[in-house]
N, C-alpha and C positions, 0 to 999 in steps of 0.2 A: 844146386841150394845146399845151405845148411839144414840138415837135421833138425837143430834149433837155437838161432843165431840167439846172439846175446843181446840182454835189454839197452836199449839205450841208457847210458848213461847221462840221469838231467839233474846234475846237482846245481846246473848253471840255475834253472827252471825254478828249483827249489829253495833256493835262495833267495832269487826273486822275490818270490811268491812270501816266504816269511817277511821282506823285508814295505811288501805290499806296494811293489813295482810291477805286480805280475796280475793280470784281471785273475785268467786261467789258463793254464798248461793246453795246448794243444793235440790233440792225438799226433801219435808217429806208429807206424805201421811197417813191418819187416817178409819181406817173404819167409814161409818157414817151410817144413817139409812134415810137420808132425807137431800138433801142439794140442795139450789136454784139455776138451769142453770148447773142444772148435765149434763141434756142432752148432754152437750155441751162436753162431757168426748167420745160421739161418732164421733166426728172427731179428734181425735189423730190419728184412725188409716190412714185415710185420707189425715191429714198433714203427714204420715210417706212416703205415697206411692209418696207425692207430691216432696222432696229431701230437701226442703228447709231449715231444719233443718241444714241434714250433709253437705249440701251444703255452706251455711252461714258459717261454724263453719270452712270446710275447705277455704273458702274464706277469710274471718275476721278474724280465727285462735280465738280470744275476746277481749272482750269492758274490756275499765281501769278497774282494780278492782275496781268493789262493790258487795253491795249485790246480785243485782239483776243482773243475765250475760243472754251472749245474747240470746240461747233459752228460759229463763224468758220472757224479751220481745218481743220474736218474736210469742211465743205461746199467750202469752196475746194478741198480735196485731192480729193474729189469731180467736184468740178466742172472745173478742170484738167485733171486723166484722161481724163475725159470730150470734153474738147476733144483730147485725144490729148497732152496736154503732163503726165507724170505726170513727180512729180520736185519735190523745190523748182523744179531750174533750170529747170522748166517756167516758176517768175510773170515769166519775163523776157520768154517771149515776150507776152506781154500785154499793151495799158498798164493799168496799175493802175488807174487811174479808170475804164477804162470795166468789168473785173472787178470793183472794188468796188464799182459800180449791181447786180452780180448778186447780189454778198454782203449790200445795204445799208449798205455802208458808205462813207465818204469816198474809200477807197482800198483796191487790197486787201495784203494784208503782201507787205512784200520777201521776199525768199531770206535775209535773214539769222535773219529774224522766223519762217519757217516751219521754218526745219532746228531753232531753238533752240527752237521749242515741240514736233517731235514730239521731240526728248531728253528734252525733261522730258517727257514723256508715254512714253517708253522708260527714264526713270530710275527711273519709279515701278515698276516690274517687274511691271505688271498685265495685260502681252500676252494671256497667259494666262487670265486670269478673263475678258476682254470676249469673246477666240474663247469660251470654253467659256458668257459670257455669251448669245451671239447663236446658237450651237447650241440652247441650252436653250431660247429663245423660238421657234426656227422649227422646232425638233423637236415642242413645245407648237399651234404653229400651226396652226388648221382652215382647209378651201378656203371657197369663196362659200354653198356648200351644206352646211357641216359636216361635209365627208370630216376625213379624219386626214391632214394632208400628209404624216408623217411616216412612212404606209405606201406613201408611192410611192419606190421602191426602180428608182433605173436602175441595173443591172448593167453595168459599164464594164470589159472584160477586158483592156483596151490595156493598163493597166499592168500587168500580171498579169507579163505577160512581162520588165521589166522590173526586180521585184522578185522573180526566182528568186535561191540565191547561184549556179549556172553558166545563164549562157544556152545552151541548144541550137542547136548547129548551124542544127536544123531550125525553127528559132523564126524567122517573118518574117511583115513585115505583110502577105504575100500568103500565106500556108499560114496556116489554120485551125490551134486549137490547142486540149486537152484541157483546160478551165477547172474546177479544184477545185475539188467543190463541186457542180456545176452539172449534173454528169454529161451535158454534151452537148459541141458545140464552139463553140468561138468564134471568129469573124473579127476578131484582132488589131488589121487595117489599117481 
């Protein structure tokens, strides 16, 4: 097994995408012994459980034709955020070929492409629909033994102090306050 195989040449697919003949390039992975940031592969199962990709595909269906499709752009954003480089500018801190290997592409998208793709998503004004779809999927999900996960509630009164129309002088993170509806005292710290 090669230590770091050469990236697949995808110039034909890139030309087809420029001509509008390709909706999105499919990822192509090759075995390799050493890949920088390979630990990010561990995020894929967790990403699948968030149902982000399936909900995004259902809501947006696809981005306009181009080499990088909806899934690739979303996975790229998630991997960059997990690596501590959230935002489009984070792409400049990675070697495009190395991050491209993580995406199954010859190279990762550049900052201008990431911005354009997210601008296209934002212009479709379906973000609210995406959030609703994610919430719906999470509320109907069941746990490993069939328990209703929507019934698990973690009340956190920390936000309550900031939602009041007028904040009391006595209300600090160190002093417990009455949380309406719970009938008990909660520490907001």
